[in-house]
C-alpha positions as CSV (number, residue, x, y, z in Angstrom):
1,M,106.3,102.7,120.1
2,A,105.7,100.2,122.8
3,T,105.0,96.4,122.5
4,N,101.3,95.8,123.0
5,P,100.6,93.2,125.7
6,I,97.2,92.4,124.1
7,G,98.6,90.6,121.0
8,K,101.8,89.1,119.8
9,G,103.2,91.0,116.8
10,T,101.4,94.2,117.6
11,K,102.5,97.7,118.7
12,T,100.8,100.7,120.2
13,I,101.3,104.2,118.9
14,G,100.3,107.5,120.5
15,I,99.5,110.8,118.7
16,N,99.1,114.3,120.2
17,M,97.0,116.6,118.1
18,D,94.8,119.7,118.4
19,A,91.8,119.2,120.7
20,K,89.4,120.5,118.1
21,R,90.6,118.0,115.5
22,V,90.2,115.2,118.2
23,D,86.7,116.3,119.0
24,E,85.9,116.0,115.2
25,L,87.4,112.6,115.0
26,E,85.5,111.4,118.2
27,Q,82.2,112.6,116.6
28,R,82.9,110.7,113.4
29,A,83.8,107.6,115.4
30,G,80.7,108.0,117.6
31,S,78.4,108.3,114.6
32,M,79.7,104.9,113.5
33,H,79.4,103.5,117.1
34,I,83.1,102.6,117.2
35,S,85.9,103.8,119.3
36,L,88.2,106.6,118.4
37,S,91.1,104.2,118.3
38,K,89.3,101.9,115.9
39,Y,88.2,104.8,113.6
40,C,91.9,106.1,113.4
41,K,93.1,102.6,112.7
42,I,90.6,102.2,109.8
43,V,91.5,105.6,108.3
44,L,95.3,104.9,108.5
45,I,94.9,101.4,107.0
46,R,92.8,102.6,104.2
47,W,95.3,105.4,103.4
48,A,98.3,103.1,103.6
49,E,96.5,100.5,101.3
50,S,95.6,103.2,98.8
51,G,99.2,103.7,97.8
52,E,98.7,107.5,97.7
53,K,101.6,109.6,98.8
54,L,101.2,111.9,101.6
55,R,102.2,115.5,100.7
56,L,103.6,117.5,103.5
57,E,104.0,121.2,103.4
58,E,105.8,123.5,105.8
59,R,103.4,125.9,107.4
């Protein structure tokens, strides 16, 4: 993670993922007229605030 020069107390994260998945996320963000970054931030915040545990499986 890197310190974000835009705001004090913020950090920037980067994620590499399958291009098809990113295309889907871009479409969802576009349909809401927001950036992909903003869409991902909303999704992550809602998940974190839900208190649900993330179940990971080995594939």
